[in-house]
C-alpha positions in Angstrom: -9.6 2.3 -0.9 -8.3 0.3 -3.8 -9.2 -3.4 -3.5 -9.8 -6.6 -5.3 -12.9 -8.3 -6.5 -12.8 -10.4 -3.3 -10.9 -8.6 -0.6 -8.8 -10.6 1.7 -9.1 -8.4 4.8 -5.6 -7.8 6.4 -6.2 -7.9 10.1 -4.4 -6.3 13.0 -3.2 -9.3 14.9 -3.9 -7.7 18.3 -7.4 -6.5 17.4 -8.6 -9.2 15.1 -10.1 -6.5 12.8 -8.8 -4.1 10.1 -9.0 -0.4 11.2 -7.2 2.3 9.2 -7.5 5.9 7.9 -8.0 5.9 4.2 -6.4 8.8 2.4 -7.7 8.4 -1.2 -6.3 10.6 -3.9 -9.2 9.6 -6.2 -10.2 6.2 -7.3 -12.8 3.8 -8.8 -13.0 0.4 -7.1 -15.1 -2.0 -9.2 -17.7 -4.4 -7.6 -16.1 -6.6 -4.9 -17.0 -8.1 -1.5 -15.2 -9.3 1.6 -16.0 -11.7 4.4 -16.4 -8.9 6.9 -18.8 -6.2 8.1 -17.5 -2.9 6.8 -18.1 0.6 8.3 -16.9 3.7 6.5 -16.9 7.1 8.2 -16.2 10.1 5.9 -14.0 12.8 7.5 -13.2 14.9 4.5 -14.3 15.0 0.8 -16.9 12.8 -0.8 -17.3 9.2 -1.8 -20.0 7.4 -3.9 -20.7 4.0 -2.4 -22.8 1.6 -4.5 -24.4 -1.7 -3.4 -26.7 -3.4 -5.9 -29.3 -0.9 -7.2 -28.5 1.5 -4.3 -26.1 4.4 -4.7 -25.2 6.6 -1.7 -23.2 9.9 -2.0 -21.3 10.2 1.2 -19.9 13.5 2.5 -17.9 14.6 5.6 -19.5 13.2 8.7 -21.6 10.5 6.9 -21.4 6.8 7.9 -22.3 3.7 5.9 -22.5 0.1 7.1 -22.0 -2.6 4.5 -23.1 -6.1 5.3 -20.9 -9.2 5.2 -20.4 -10.5 1.6 -22.4 -7.7 0.0 -21.1 -6.7 -3.4 -20.2 -3.0 -3.5 -18.2 -0.5 -5.4 -16.8 2.9 -4.6 -15.9 6.0 -6.5 -14.4 9.4 -5.7 -13.4 12.2 -8.1 -11.2 14.0 -5.7 -9.1 13.4 -2.6 -10.9 12.3 0.6 -10.2 10.9 4.0 -12.3 8.3 5.9 -12.1 5.9 8.8 -12.5 2.3 7.6 -13.3 -0.6 9.9 -13.7 -4.2 8.7 -14.9 -6.7 11.3 -14.4 -10.3 9.9 -17.1 -12.9 10.1 -14.9 -15.2 12.2 -14.7 -12.6 15.0 -18.4 -11.7 14.8 -19.6 -15.3 15.0 -17.8 -15.7 18.3 -19.9 -12.9 20.0 -23.1 -13.2 17.9 -24.0 -16.9 17.7 -27.0 -16.3 15.4 -25.0 -14.3 13.0 -26.0 -16.5 10.1 -29.6 -15.4 10.6 -28.9 -11.6 10.7 -28.2 -8.9 8.2 -26.8 -5.4 9.0 -27.7 -2.0 7.5 -26.9 1.6 8.0 -29.0 3.1 10.8 -31.3 6.0 10.1 -31.6 7.2 13.7 -29.3 10.3 14.1 -28.6 9.3 17.8 -27.3 5.9 16.8 -25.3 7.3 13.9 -23.7 9.8 16.2 -22.8 7.0 18.7 -21.2 4.9 16.0 -19.3 7.9 14.7 -17.9 8.7 18.2 -16.8 5.2 18.8 -15.0 5.0 15.5 -13.2 8.3 16.1 -12.1 7.1 19.6 -10.8 3.9 18.0 -8.9 5.9 15.4 -7.3 8.1 18.0 -6.0 5.1 19.9 -4.5 3.8 16.7 -3.0 7.1 15.5 -1.8 8.2 19.0 -0.9 4.8 20.7 0.1 4.5 24.3 0.9 1.5 26.5 -2.1 -0.8 26.5 -4.1 1.4 24.0 -5.0 -1.7 21.9 -6.9 -2.9 25.0 -8.9 0.3 24.9 -9.6 -0.2 21.2 -11.0 -3.6 21.9 -13.3 -2.1 24.5 -14.6 0.4 21.9 -14.8 -2.4 19.3 -17.1 -4.5 21.5 -19.2 -1.5 22.3 -19.6 -0.9 18.6 -20.5 -4.5 17.9 -23.1 -4.2 20.6 -24.7 -1.2 19.0 -24.6 -2.9 15.6 -26.2 -6.0 16.9 -29.0 -4.2 18.9 -29.7 -1.3 16.6 -28.5 -2.1 13.1 -29.4 -5.7 12.5 -32.5 -7.5 11.3 -33.5 -11.2 10.8 -33.1 -13.1 7.6 -33.5 -16.8 6.7 -30.2 -18.6 7.3 -30.7 -20.5 4.1 -30.6 -17.2 2.1 -27.2 -16.3 3.4 -25.9 -19.9 2.9 -27.0 -19.9 -0.7 -25.4 -16.5 -1.3 -22.1 -17.7 0.2 -22.3 -20.9 -1.8 -22.7 -19.0 -5.1 -19.8 -16.6 -4.4 -17.5 -19.5 -3.5 -18.2 -21.1 -6.8 -16.9 -18.1 -8.8 -13.9 -17.1 -6.7 -11.5 -18.9 -9.1 -13.0 -17.0 -12.0 -12.7 -13.7 -10.3 -9.0 -14.3 -9.5 -8.4 -15.4 -13.1 -10.0 -12.3 -14.5 -8.0 -10.0 -12.2 -4.7 -11.7 -13.4 -5.6 -11.8 -17.1 -8.0 -8.9 -17.7 -5.6 -7.3 -20.3 -6.3 -10.1 -22.8 -9.4 -11.6 -24.3 -11.1 -13.9 -21.8 -13.8 -16.3 -23.0 -16.8 -17.5 -21.0 -15.8 -21.0 -22.0 -12.4 -20.9 -20.2 -14.0 -19.3 -17.1 -16.8 -21.8 -16.9 -14.3 -24.7 -17.4 -12.1 -23.2 -14.6 -15.1 -23.3 -12.3 -16.2 -26.7 -13.6 -19.6 -25.5 -14.6 -21.6 -25.5 -17.8 -21.3 -22.1 -19.5 -25.0 -21.1 -19.1 -25.0 -22.1 -15.5 -21.8 -20.2 -14.8 -23.2 -17.0 -16.4 -26.3 -17.3 -14.2 -24.4 -17.9 -11.0 -22.0 -15.0 -11.8 -24.8 -12.6 -12.4 -26.6 -13.6 -9.2 -23.4 -13.2 -7.2 -22.0 -10.0 -8.6 -25.1 -8.2 -9.8 -23.6 -7.8 -13.3 -22.7 -10.2 -16.1 -19.3 -11.7 -16.4 -18.4 -9.6 -19.5 -19.6 -6.4 -17.8 -17.4 -7.3 -14.8 -14.3 -7.8 -17.0 -14.9 -4.4 -18.5 -15.4 -2.8 -15.0 -12.0 -4.2 -14.0 -10.5 -2.7 -17.1 -12.3 0.6 -16.5 -11.0 0.9 -12.9 -7.4 0.3 -14.1 -7.8 2.8 -16.9 -9.2 5.4 -14.5 -6.1 5.1 -12.3 -3.8 5.7 -15.2 -6.0 8.5 -16.5 -5.6 10.6 -13.3 -2.0 9.6 -12.4 -0.2 9.7 -15.8 0.1 11.9 -18.8 -0.1 8.9 -21.2 -2.5 9.2 -24.1 -5.9 7.6 -23.8 -5.2 5.3 -26.7 -2.0 4.0 -25.0 -3.9 3.5 -21.7 -6.7 1.6 -23.3 -4.3 -0.6 -25.2 -2.3 -1.3 -22.0 -5.4 -2.6 -20.2 -7.0 -4.5 -23.0 -10.0 -2.3 -23.8 -10.2 -2.6 -27.6 -13.7 -1.3 -28.1 -13.3 2.5 -27.9 -17.0 3.2 -28.5 -18.0 0.8 -25.6 -15.4 2.4 -23.4 -16.6 5.9 -24.1 -20.2 4.9 -23.3 -19.2 3.1 -20.1 -16.9 6.0 -18.9 -19.6 8.6 -19.5 -22.3 6.6 -17.8 -20.0 6.0 -14.8 -18.3 9.5 -14.5 -20.9 11.7 -16.2 -18.4 13.2 -18.7 -15.9 12.1 -21.4 -12.5 10.7 -20.3 -10.7 13.8 -21.8 -13.0 16.2 -19.9 -12.6 14.2 -16.7 -8.8 14.3 -16.9 -8.8 18.0 -17.3 -11.3 18.5 -14.6 -9.4 16.3 -12.2 -6.2 18.3 -12.8 -8.0 21.5 -12.0 -9.4 20.1 -8.8 -6.0 18.7 -7.8 -4.3 22.1 -8.5 -7.0 23.9 -6.5 -6.5 21.6 -3.5 -2.7 22.2 -3.6 -3.1 26.0 -3.9 
């Protein structure tokens, strides 16, 4: 489920949503958001899904609903499979006129969870085993799912709250794109704030409010995610990997990695190889 800081959701032109089966070999996706409601249904393996201060460990059969524009991150230590559905704001607003006054959350009722799970699996089957007109059937399931989300998984919020959140995120989009493109080198707060046409202190405050972490922490999270991919997919030395991705402070890297993955980078690489070999046996 590798993604960017702000994910541009690639839609199926017939459905108006993004629906796919994610086969993840193992990844760490740093904090990001997208202009869509996201549902993830685990089918195999595990996934850690973090939003703000909340961290949920998903296993096979578990479902999570992530609200529009909510910053979240994902992490999995071994291969997993999941159904991922992203319903864009532009589609939802057409069927839910008061969308700006609503927020969505994962239901706790087992009956509702089972209903959503079944709908997602039926949609996946139509995509994986298409037949003439099957996309029409998927649309039928989609609107049934939106109905359940609207009636069972939504709650009221002040429209001004969402408007302010969206306004803050829009202000830092250019900075996020710049960081993604230039994370391997030293990036100063001055150049980022100038890029967003803000005073530095104001930029730092808006960034923290929007992303939940400071700008410098975010830059290092991007680096960490790139290092993680190389750590599990190459045999390059850790020193070479860190240098490639611009992480010059080894002590800080070691602390961040251990906090995130609960072990050293060397131990994690060895453990990942054993897990991979075990899955292949």
